[in-house]
PAZAPA-4460 file (N, C-alpha, C; in steps of 0.05 Angstrom, whole numbers, plus 32768, in hexadecimal, padded with zeros to 4 digits):
% residues 90
    n_x    n_y    n_z   ca_x   ca_y   ca_z    c_x    c_y    c_z   seq   type   mol
   8967   8F0E   7EBC   8951   8F04   7EAC   8936   8F0D   7EB6     1      M     A
   8933   8F0E   7ED0   891A   8F17   7EDC   8914   8F34   7ED4     2      E     A
   8928   8F45   7ED4   8924   8F61   7ECC   891B   8F63   7EAF     3      L     A
   8927   8F53   7E9E   891E   8F52   7E82   8901   8F4A   7E7F     4      W     A
   88F9   8F35   7E8E   88DE   8F2B   7E8D   88CA   8F41   7E96     5      N     A
   88D1   8F4F   7EAC   88C0   8F65   7EB5   88BE   8F7B   7EA0     6      R     A
   88D4   8F82   7E94   88D4   8F97   7E80   88C4   8F8E   7E68     7      T     A
   88C8   8F75   7E5F   88B9   8F6A   7E49   889B   8F6A   7E4F     8      F     A
   8894   8F62   7E67   8878   8F61   7E6F   886C   8F7D   7E6F     9      T     A
   887A   8F91   7E79   886F   8FAC   7E79   886B   8FB6   7E5D    10      R     A
   887E   8FB1   7E4C   887C   8FBA   7E30   8864   8FAD   7E22    11      R     A
   8862   8F92   7E25   884D   8F84   7E18   8832   8F8B   7E25    12      T     A
   8831   8F91   7E3E   8819   8F99   7E4B   880F   8FB4   7E40    13      A     A
   8822   8FC6   7E3C   881A   8FE0   7E31   8810   8FDD   7E14    14      A     A
   881D   8FCC   7E04   8814   8FC7   7DE9   87F8   8FBA   7DE9    15      R     A
   87F4   8FA7   7DFB   87DA   8F99   7DFC   87C4   8FAD   7E04    16      S     A
   87C9   8FBE   7E17   87B5   8FD2   7E1F   87AE   8FE4   7E08    17      V     A
   87C3   8FED   7DF9   87BD   8FFF   7DE2   87AE   8FF0   7DCD    18      L     A
   87B6   8FD7   7DC8   87A8   8FC7   7DB4   878B   8FC2   7DBB    19      S     A
   8787   8FBC   7DD5   876B   8FB7   7DDE   875A   8FD0   7DDC    20      A     A
   8766   8FE7   7DE2   8757   9000   7DE0   8750   9006   7DC3    21      G     A
   8763   9002   7DB1   875D   9006   7D95   8749   8FF2   7D8B    22      A     A
   874B   8FD9   7D94   8738   8FC5   7D8C   871C   8FCC   7D95    23      A     A
   871A   8FD6   7DAE   8700   8FDE   7DB8   86F3   8FF3   7DA7    24      G     A
   8703   9007   7D9F   86F8   901C   7D8D   86F0   9011   7D72    25      L     A
   8701   9000   7D67   86FB   8FF4   7D4D   86E1   8FE4   7D4E    26      A     A
   86DE   8FD3   7D63   86C7   8FC3   7D66   86AE   8FD4   7D6A    27      V     A
   86B0   8FE9   7D7A   8699   8FFA   7D7F   8690   9007   7D65    28      A     A
   86A2   9010   7D54   869A   901D   7D3B   8690   9008   7D27    29      S     A
   869C   8FF1   7D27   8694   8FDD   7D13   867A   8FCF   7D1B    30      L     A
   8674   8FCE   7D35   865C   8FC1   7D3E   8643   8FCD   7D32    31      A     A
   8644   8FE7   7D2D   862D   8FF5   7D21   862B   8FEF   7D03    32      K     A
   8641   8FE9   7CF6   8641   8FE6   7CD9   8636   8FCA   7CD1    33      A     A
   8640   8FB5   7CDD   8637   8F9A   7CD5   863A   8F88   7CED    34      A     A
   8625   8F7B   7CF6   8627   8F69   7D0D   8638   8F51   7D06    35      P     A
   864C   8F4C   7D16   865E   8F35   7D13   8662   8F29   7D2F    36      Q     A
   864D   8F1D   7D3A   864F   8F14   7D56   8665   8F00   7D5C    37      P     A
   866B   8EEF   7D49   8680   8EDA   7D4E   869B   8EE7   7D4E    38      H     A
   86A0   8EF8   7D3B   86BA   8F06   7D3A   86BE   8F18   7D52    39      M     A
   86A9   8F26   7D5A   86AA   8F37   7D71   86AF   8F27   7D8A    40      Q     A
   86A2   8F10   7D8C   86A6   8EFF   7DA4   86C3   8EF4   7DA4    41      A     A
   86CD   8EED   7D8D   86E9   8EE4   7D8B   86FC   8EFA   7D93    42      A     A
   86F7   8F12   7D8A   8708   8F29   7D92   8708   8F2E   7DB0    43      L     A
   86F1   8F2D   7DBB   86EE   8F31   7DD8   86FD   8F1A   7DE7    44      K     A
   86FB   8F02   7DDE   8708   8EEB   7DEB   8727   8EEE   7DE9    45      A     A
   8730   8EF7   7DD2   874D   8EFB   7DCE   8758   8F12   7DE0    46      L     A
   8748   8F27   7DE2   8750   8F3D   7DF3   8751   8F34   7E10    47      Q     A
   873E   8F23   7E18   873F   8F17   7E33   8758   8F06   7E37    48      N     A
   875E   8EF6   7E22   8776   8EE5   7E24   878F   8EF5   7E27    49      A     A
   8791   8F0B   7E18   87A8   8F1D   7E1A   87AB   8F28   7E36    50      A     A
   8795   8F30   7E41   8795   8F3B   7E5D   879D   8F25   7E71    51      S     A
   8793   8F0D   7E6E   879A   8EF8   7E80   87B8   8EF0   7E7E    52      Q     A
   87C2   8EF0   7E65   87DE   8EEA   7E62   87F0   8EFF   7E6F    53      L     A
   87E8   8F18   7E6D   87F7   8F2E   7E79   87F7   8F2B   7E98    54      E     A
   87E2   8F22   7EA3   87DF   8F1F   7EC0   87EB   8F05   7ECB    55      Q     A
   87F0   8EF2   7EB9   87FA   8ED8   7EC2   8816   8EDB   7ED0    56      A     A
   881A   8ECB   7EE4   8833   8ECC   7EF2   8848   8EBC   7EE3    57      A     A
   8861   8EC4   7EE6   8878   8EB6   7EDA   8876   8EB5   7EBC    58      D     A
   888A   8EA9   7EB0   888B   8EA9   7E93   8884   8E8E   7E87    59      D     A
   8880   8E7A   7E97   8878   8E5F   7E8E   888A   8E53   7E79    60      K     A
   88A4   8E55   7E7E   88B8   8E4A   7E6C   88B9   8E58   7E51    61      G     A
   88B1   8E71   7E50   88B2   8E80   7E37   8898   8E7F   7E27    62      G     A
   8886   8E6D   7E2E   886E   8E69   7E1E   885B   8E81   7E21    63      H     A
   8858   8E8B   7E39   8847   8EA3   7E3E   8851   8EBA   7E2D    64      R     A
   886B   8EBF   7E2E   8877   8ED5   7E1E   8872   8ED1   7E00    65      A     A
   8874   8EB9   7DF7   886F   8EB3   7DDA   8852   8EB6   7DD3    66      K     A
   8840   8EB0   7DE6   8823   8EB1   7DE1   8819   8ECE   7DDF    67      A     A
   8825   8EE1   7DEE   881C   8EFC   7DEE   881C   8F09   7DD2    68      I     A
   8831   8F08   7DC3   8830   8F15   7DA9   881E   8F05   7D95    69      P     A
   881C   8EEB   7D99   880B   8EDB   7D88   87ED   8EE3   7D8C    70      L     A
   87E6   8EE7   7DA5   87CA   8EEF   7DAA   87C5   8F0B   7D9F    71      V     A
   87DA   8F1C   7DA1   87D7   8F37   7D96   87D4   8F36   7D77    72      S     A
   87E2   8F24   7D6A   87DF   8F20   7D4E   87C3   8F16   7D47    73      Q     A
   87B9   8F04   7D57   879E   8EF9   7D53   8789   8F0F   7D56    74      A     A
   878D   8F21   7D69   877B   8F37   7D6D   877B   8F48   7D53    75      I     A
   8793   8F4E   7D49   8795   8F5E   7D31   8787   8F51   7D19    76      N     A
   878A   8F36   7D16   877E   8F28   7D00   875F   8F28   7D02    77      Q     A
   8755   8F25   7D1B   8738   8F26   7D1E   872D   8F42   7D18    78      V     A
   873B   8F57   7D20   8733   8F72   7D1A   8733   8F76   7CFC    79      Q     A
   8747   8F6C   7CEE   8748   8F6E   7CD1   8731   8F5F   7CC4    80      Q     A
   872A   8F48   7CCF   8714   8F38   7CC5   86F9   8F47   7CC9    81      G     A
   86F6   8F54   7CDF   86DE   8F63   7CE4   86DC   8F79   7CD0    82      I     A
   86F2   8F87   7CCB   86F2   8F9D   7CB8   86EC   8F93   7C9C    83      Q     A
   86F8   8F7C   7C94   86F3   8F71   7C7A   86D5   8F68   7C77    84      A     A
   86CA   8F5D   7C8C   86AE   8F54   7C8C   869C   8F6C   7C8A    85      G     A
   86A3   8F82   7C97   8693   8F9A   7C96   8694   8FA6   7C7A    86      T     A
   86AC   8FA7   7C6E   86AF   8FB2   7C54   869F   8FA1   7C3F    87      A     A
   86A0   8F87   7C42   8692   8F75   7C30   8674   8F77   7C32    88      A     A
   866A   8F7F   7C49   864D   8F81   7C4C   8641   8F9B   7C43    89      S     A
   8652   8FAE   7C3A   8648   8FC8   7C31   863F   8FC6   7C14    90      K     A
***
């Protein structure tokens, strides 16, 4: 079970890093188009949460593992919201 948890953590860590990198690029390009300070702050907080979850010790009864993809989904939704807000302001 421990080996599976380490493998799962490495996979999710790699996905989170890629997502955070893409999110950073998206936010950088969208920040010029339409200021959305609350959405951008939410995105940054979620990216920080994803990083903290990846660094957290143990699996916390499975809750940490369940939280990781949910935070990733939330990051995606906020990014989509920023894009929609940018498109609406044009």
